[in-house]
Biotite code that builds the C-alpha atoms (Angstrom):
import biotite.structure as struc

atoms = struc.array([
    struc.Atom([74.149, 59.261, 128.352], chain_id="A", res_id=1, res_name="MET", atom_name="CA", element="C"),
    struc.Atom([74.155, 63.030, 128.075], chain_id="A", res_id=2, res_name="ASN", atom_name="CA", element="C"),
    struc.Atom([70.967, 64.965, 128.426], chain_id="A", res_id=3, res_name="THR", atom_name="CA", element="C"),
    struc.Atom([70.058, 67.578, 125.838], chain_id="A", res_id=4, res_name="LEU", atom_name="CA", element="C"),
    struc.Atom([70.987, 70.335, 128.292], chain_id="A", res_id=5, res_name="ALA", atom_name="CA", element="C"),
    struc.Atom([74.421, 68.774, 128.901], chain_id="A", res_id=6, res_name="GLU", atom_name="CA", element="C"),
    struc.Atom([75.031, 68.421, 125.168], chain_id="A", res_id=7, res_name="THR", atom_name="CA", element="C"),
    struc.Atom([74.047, 72.049, 124.578], chain_id="A", res_id=8, res_name="GLU", atom_name="CA", element="C"),
    struc.Atom([76.289, 73.190, 127.436], chain_id="A", res_id=9, res_name="THR", atom_name="CA", element="C"),
    struc.Atom([79.229, 71.222, 126.027], chain_id="A", res_id=10, res_name="GLU", atom_name="CA", element="C"),
    struc.Atom([78.610, 72.723, 122.591], chain_id="A", res_id=11, res_name="SER", atom_name="CA", element="C"),
    struc.Atom([78.437, 76.260, 123.990], chain_id="A", res_id=12, res_name="ILE", atom_name="CA", element="C"),
    struc.Atom([81.601, 75.624, 125.996], chain_id="A", res_id=13, res_name="THR", atom_name="CA", element="C"),
    struc.Atom([83.444, 74.409, 122.892], chain_id="A", res_id=14, res_name="GLU", atom_name="CA", element="C"),
    struc.Atom([82.318, 77.469, 120.935], chain_id="A", res_id=15, res_name="ILE", atom_name="CA", element="C"),
    struc.Atom([83.418, 79.732, 123.799], chain_id="A", res_id=16, res_name="PHE", atom_name="CA", element="C"),
    struc.Atom([86.845, 78.076, 123.993], chain_id="A", res_id=17, res_name="ILE", atom_name="CA", element="C"),
    struc.Atom([87.364, 78.385, 120.226], chain_id="A", res_id=18, res_name="GLU", atom_name="CA", element="C"),
    struc.Atom([86.323, 82.033, 120.364], chain_id="A", res_id=19, res_name="THR", atom_name="CA", element="C"),
    struc.Atom([88.804, 82.705, 123.165], chain_id="A", res_id=20, res_name="LEU", atom_name="CA", element="C"),
    struc.Atom([91.566, 81.047, 121.146], chain_id="A", res_id=21, res_name="LYS", atom_name="CA", element="C"),
    struc.Atom([90.772, 83.302, 118.181], chain_id="A", res_id=22, res_name="LYS", atom_name="CA", element="C"),
    struc.Atom([90.702, 86.387, 120.399], chain_id="A", res_id=23, res_name="VAL", atom_name="CA", element="C"),
    struc.Atom([94.066, 85.383, 121.881], chain_id="A", res_id=24, res_name="ASP", atom_name="CA", element="C"),
    struc.Atom([95.535, 85.081, 118.383], chain_id="A", res_id=25, res_name="THR", atom_name="CA", element="C"),
    struc.Atom([94.183, 88.511, 117.439], chain_id="A", res_id=26, res_name="GLU", atom_name="CA", element="C"),
    struc.Atom([95.582, 90.067, 120.615], chain_id="A", res_id=27, res_name="ILE", atom_name="CA", element="C"),
    struc.Atom([99.019, 88.564, 119.931], chain_id="A", res_id=28, res_name="GLU", atom_name="CA", element="C"),
    struc.Atom([98.884, 89.926, 116.393], chain_id="A", res_id=29, res_name="SER", atom_name="CA", element="C"),
    struc.Atom([97.928, 93.392, 117.651], chain_id="A", res_id=30, res_name="ALA", atom_name="CA", element="C"),
    struc.Atom([100.791, 93.363, 120.163], chain_id="A", res_id=31, res_name="ILE", atom_name="CA", element="C"),
    struc.Atom([103.281, 92.398, 117.443], chain_id="A", res_id=32, res_name="GLU", atom_name="CA", element="C"),
    struc.Atom([101.960, 95.208, 115.227], chain_id="A", res_id=33, res_name="THR", atom_name="CA", element="C"),
    struc.Atom([102.285, 97.721, 118.039], chain_id="A", res_id=34, res_name="LEU", atom_name="CA", element="C"),
    struc.Atom([105.840, 96.554, 118.728], chain_id="A", res_id=35, res_name="GLU", atom_name="CA", element="C"),
    struc.Atom([106.765, 97.102, 115.078], chain_id="A", res_id=36, res_name="ILE", atom_name="CA", element="C"),
    struc.Atom([105.061, 100.490, 114.943], chain_id="A", res_id=37, res_name="LEU", atom_name="CA", element="C"),
    struc.Atom([106.941, 101.626, 118.032], chain_id="A", res_id=38, res_name="SER", atom_name="CA", element="C"),
    struc.Atom([110.353, 100.617, 116.621], chain_id="A", res_id=39, res_name="ASP", atom_name="CA", element="C"),
    struc.Atom([111.702, 103.598, 114.670], chain_id="A", res_id=40, res_name="LYS", atom_name="CA", element="C"),
    struc.Atom([114.520, 101.562, 113.115], chain_id="A", res_id=41, res_name="GLU", atom_name="CA", element="C"),
    struc.Atom([112.147, 98.964, 111.686], chain_id="A", res_id=42, res_name="ILE", atom_name="CA", element="C"),
    struc.Atom([109.808, 101.676, 110.388], chain_id="A", res_id=43, res_name="LEU", atom_name="CA", element="C"),
    struc.Atom([112.724, 103.389, 108.644], chain_id="A", res_id=44, res_name="GLU", atom_name="CA", element="C"),
    struc.Atom([113.750, 100.088, 107.032], chain_id="A", res_id=45, res_name="GLU", atom_name="CA", element="C"),
    struc.Atom([110.181, 99.549, 105.833], chain_id="A", res_id=46, res_name="ILE", atom_name="CA", element="C"),
    struc.Atom([110.117, 103.059, 104.340], chain_id="A", res_id=47, res_name="LYS", atom_name="CA", element="C"),
    struc.Atom([113.444, 102.407, 102.584], chain_id="A", res_id=48, res_name="GLU", atom_name="CA", element="C"),
    struc.Atom([112.150, 99.120, 101.208], chain_id="A", res_id=49, res_name="GLY", atom_name="CA", element="C"),
    struc.Atom([108.973, 100.751, 99.903], chain_id="A", res_id=50, res_name="LEU", atom_name="CA", element="C"),
    struc.Atom([111.061, 103.486, 98.278], chain_id="A", res_id=51, res_name="GLN", atom_name="CA", element="C"),
    struc.Atom([113.261, 100.833, 96.641], chain_id="A", res_id=52, res_name="ASP", atom_name="CA", element="C"),
    struc.Atom([110.134, 99.229, 95.188], chain_id="A", res_id=53, res_name="ILE", atom_name="CA", element="C"),
    struc.Atom([108.910, 102.596, 93.877], chain_id="A", res_id=54, res_name="LYS", atom_name="CA", element="C"),
    struc.Atom([112.338, 103.207, 92.328], chain_id="A", res_id=55, res_name="ASN", atom_name="CA", element="C"),
    struc.Atom([112.373, 99.780, 90.676], chain_id="A", res_id=56, res_name="GLY", atom_name="CA", element="C"),
    struc.Atom([115.296, 98.547, 92.760], chain_id="A", res_id=57, res_name="LYS", atom_name="CA", element="C"),
    struc.Atom([113.998, 94.994, 92.915], chain_id="A", res_id=58, res_name="VAL", atom_name="CA", element="C"),
    struc.Atom([114.886, 91.609, 91.482], chain_id="A", res_id=59, res_name="ILE", atom_name="CA", element="C"),
    struc.Atom([112.652, 88.741, 90.453], chain_id="A", res_id=60, res_name="GLY", atom_name="CA", element="C"),
    struc.Atom([112.156, 85.750, 92.714], chain_id="A", res_id=61, res_name="PHE", atom_name="CA", element="C"),
    struc.Atom([114.120, 83.413, 90.448], chain_id="A", res_id=62, res_name="GLU", atom_name="CA", element="C"),
    struc.Atom([117.033, 85.864, 90.363], chain_id="A", res_id=63, res_name="ASP", atom_name="CA", element="C"),
    struc.Atom([116.864, 86.104, 94.150], chain_id="A", res_id=64, res_name="PHE", atom_name="CA", element="C"),
    struc.Atom([117.101, 82.322, 94.436], chain_id="A", res_id=65, res_name="LEU", atom_name="CA", element="C"),
    struc.Atom([120.049, 82.179, 92.050], chain_id="A", res_id=66, res_name="ARG", atom_name="CA", element="C"),
    struc.Atom([121.797, 85.000, 93.934], chain_id="A", res_id=67, res_name="LYS", atom_name="CA", element="C"),
    struc.Atom([121.534, 82.968, 97.131], chain_id="A", res_id=68, res_name="HIS", atom_name="CA", element="C"),
    struc.Atom([122.790, 79.739, 95.609], chain_id="A", res_id=69, res_name="GLY", atom_name="CA", element="C"),
    struc.Atom([119.565, 77.913, 94.811], chain_id="A", res_id=70, res_name="TYR", atom_name="CA", element="C"),
    struc.Atom([119.164, 76.069, 91.548], chain_id="A", res_id=71, res_name="GLU", atom_name="CA", element="C"),
    struc.Atom([115.994, 76.531, 89.585], chain_id="A", res_id=72, res_name="ILE", atom_name="CA", element="C"),
])
C-alpha cells in the first residue's frame, strides 16, 4: 500500500515526465524550423509558392486529385 507521500511523489514524477516529453517535442519543432529558415533554397520555394497564391496560380483540391489520377 502506498503512503500519501509516495502517491504524491509518483504523481509529481508523472507530471514531470509528461512536461519533459512536451518540452522535447517543442525543441524538435524549433530545430526543424531553424533548419528550414537556414535553407535558402527552401525559403525561395516558399516565397515562390506564396507569390503563386497571390497571383491566383492555384487549383482546387478536387482538381488536384483528378490531375494526379484520383477519382472523386
